C-alpha positions in Angstrom: 51.2 52.2 -99.1 52.1 54.6 -102.0 53.0 58.2 -101.2 53.8 60.6 -104.0 57.3 62.1 -103.4 56.2 65.6 -104.2 53.8 65.8 -101.3 55.8 64.4 -98.5 58.7 65.8 -96.5 61.5 63.2 -96.1 64.3 63.2 -93.5 66.9 64.6 -96.0 64.7 67.6 -96.8 64.0 68.3 -93.1 67.8 68.3 -92.4 68.5 70.6 -95.4 65.8 73.1 -94.4 67.2 73.0 -90.8 70.7 73.7 -92.1 69.4 76.6 -94.2 67.7 78.1 -91.2 70.9 77.8 -89.1 72.9 79.5 -91.9 70.3 82.3 -91.9 70.4 82.6 -88.1 74.2 82.9 -88.2 73.9 85.7 -90.7 71.4 87.5 -88.4 73.4 87.0 -85.2 76.7 87.9 -86.8 80.1 87.5 -85.2 80.2 90.4 -82.8 80.6 88.0 -79.9 83.7 86.4 -81.3 87.4 87.4 -81.3 88.9 89.9 -83.8 90.3 87.2 -86.1 87.0 85.3 -86.4 85.1 88.6 -86.9 87.5 89.5 -89.8 87.0 86.0 -91.3 83.3 86.2 -90.8 82.9 89.6 -92.4 85.2 88.8 -95.4 84.6 85.1 -96.2 81.8 83.5 -94.3 79.2 84.4 -96.9 81.5 83.2 -99.7 81.5 79.7 -98.1 78.0 79.6 -96.7 76.1 80.8 -99.7 77.4 78.2 -102.2 77.0 75.6 -99.5 73.4 76.6 -99.0 72.7 77.0 -102.8 73.9 73.4 -103.3 71.5 72.2 -100.7 68.7 74.2 -102.1 69.3 72.5 -105.5 69.2 69.2 -103.7 65.6 70.1 -102.7 64.8 70.7 -106.4 66.0 67.4 -107.7 62.5 65.9 -107.9 61.3 68.7 -110.2 64.4 69.4 -112.2 66.2 66.0 -112.6 69.3 67.6 -114.2 70.3 68.6 -110.7 70.4 65.0 -109.5 74.1 64.8 -110.5 76.4 66.5 -108.0 78.7 67.9 -110.6 75.9 69.7 -112.3 74.8 71.3 -109.1 78.4 72.2 -108.2 79.2 73.6 -111.7 76.0 75.7 -111.9 76.7 77.2 -108.5 80.3 77.9 -109.1 79.6 79.6 -112.5 76.9 81.8 -111.0 79.1 82.8 -108.0 82.1 83.4 -110.2 79.9 85.5 -112.5 78.8 87.6 -109.6 82.4 88.1 -108.5 83.5 89.0 -112.0 80.7 91.5 -112.3 81.9 93.1 -109.0 85.3 93.6 -110.7 83.6 95.7 -113.4 81.6 97.7 -110.8 78.3 95.8 -111.2 77.2 94.7 -107.8 75.7 91.3 -107.4 75.7 89.4 -104.1 78.3 91.7 -102.7 80.0 95.1 -103.4 83.8 94.4 -103.2 85.8 92.4 -105.6 88.2 90.0 -104.0 89.9 87.3 -106.0 90.2 85.1 -102.9 86.4 84.8 -103.1 86.7 82.4 -106.0 88.6 80.1 -103.7 86.0 80.5 -100.9 83.2 79.7 -103.4 85.0 76.5 -104.3 85.5 75.6 -100.6 81.8 76.1 -99.9 80.8 73.9 -102.8 83.4 71.2 -101.8 82.0 71.2 -98.3 78.5 70.8 -99.7 79.6 67.9 -101.9 81.3 66.3 -98.9 78.2 66.7 -96.8 76.0 65.3 -99.7 78.2 62.3 -100.3 79.0 61.4 -96.6 76.0 62.5 -94.5 73.0 62.9 -96.8 73.8 59.7 -98.6 73.5 57.7 -95.4 70.2 59.2 -94.2 67.2 57.0 -94.8 64.1 58.6 -96.3 
């Protein structure tokens, strides 16, 4: 039986879409239910970690169409460059993705990407299609 990979939904894609939906749900719900320290972290840095993580997973979904993204370091580099560009534009008063420049955001972008790479190499790698 031959199935064309473009028309089918494999287990990895289902997991990625589910994670993207959970991230969106967390953004919608917010952190009003949590303690003050978590609320501060959530409002300052959660998006800086979650967005690069989610972008990495979205590029994973595009690997069939754009094969350059099959390499993890290409995905990671592209996402970090775009996020860093957005943060640098904020420094100059041009708002993209957020409105406040914070140099720690660069570190948070790297953390989000590293978590995505770890997830890709440890969990997604072991999931059967």
